[in-house]
N, C-alpha and C positions, 0 to 999 in steps of 0.2 A: 769246415760245415757251413758257421755263422756268417763268414760274412762274402760265403755265396750265397747266402739262405738271403741277405741283407744284400744283396746287386738283385736279385730274383724280386723284393718286392717295388725296389726302386726303379725298374726296368717296366715295374706297372703301372705303378703309383701314375706314375712321367706322362707312363704312355695311356693310359683313361685323364691324365691333366690336360693335355693335346688332347684327346677326342672330342670333351667337353668340351672346352674352349674353344674349337673352331666354330668360326663366325657364320664359316657355309650350313651345321648343324640346327642355326638356330629354322626357327618353325616358317613359311613361306611370308608369311603378316612381320616376323618380328625384325626378315630381309627389309621386306616391303619398305616399313616406315628407319631404314638407313640410310640405303639409299634418298628417299625421299628429304631426309634429311638433307643430304648431298646436294641434289636436284629437288628441289622445291618444286609443282603444282603448280607449272604458270617460267618457269621458268625456258629461256629463250635454248634454242636446242643445236644450235653452234655451240654456244656453252656446255649444255649437259655434255658435247662431244668433249668437248676440250675435256670436262674433269673427268672423263674414261677415258681419258687418252695417258693420261700423266697418273695410275695404275697403270705400270708395268703388270700386272695377275692378270686384268679384264680382255676380254678380248671380243671390240664393233663384231658381233655377227653378217648384222645387217642392217638399213637404216630404208625406215621403209615412209614413198607419202600417203601411204595411207592409215592412218586409226588401228588399234588392235581391239580384235575382234573377244569379246567374249561369248561370245558363242560357240567360232569355230577353234578360238586363240590361238588364232597369226596375224600378220597386218591384212584389214581387206580394205576393199570398197562399203559401207553401208550400204546393205539394203535395204530394200523399201520397212521390212519389218523389223529390224536392227534396231532403225529411228525409228521407225514407234517402242522399243523398247526398249531402246537408250543407251541399247548392248555394245557401241565400239566406246574408244575412248582415244579423246585428243582423236587432231587430224595427221599426226605421222609418230610413228612409230621409231624405236631399234629395237633391238638387240643384243643381250649380253651377258656370254660365259665370262659368270662368277668365278672358275673353276672349280673343283673335285676333291674326292673326300672319301675313302676309304674304309671300309666298317667288315670284311666278309665282302661285299662288292664295289665295284664304283659308282659313283655316284655321281652329278656332273650337275651345277646349277646356272641355271642361264636365268631371266629374265629377260 
């Protein structure tokens, strides 16, 4: 009985550690900071693609010739309003699926 209890507690502890240390469970800001360390602002897009493709866990979903709209949440040719409000980031954009994690429901993480 004692060994069964130790086994169950070990499984629980290992599961909690795996969940807590999964990098996809970090905050949006932390994930963004990690990606900016790999590909600092100003990095050539071709270099970014090479870096992303080297990681077999990530999937480039699309590459757009437009910047990313902070208002709409997708690549778009900036409208006069977006230009005035400075809400489009960059001249091109890439959407990358980083992976998913489970805790009751499956949560996908993309950037």
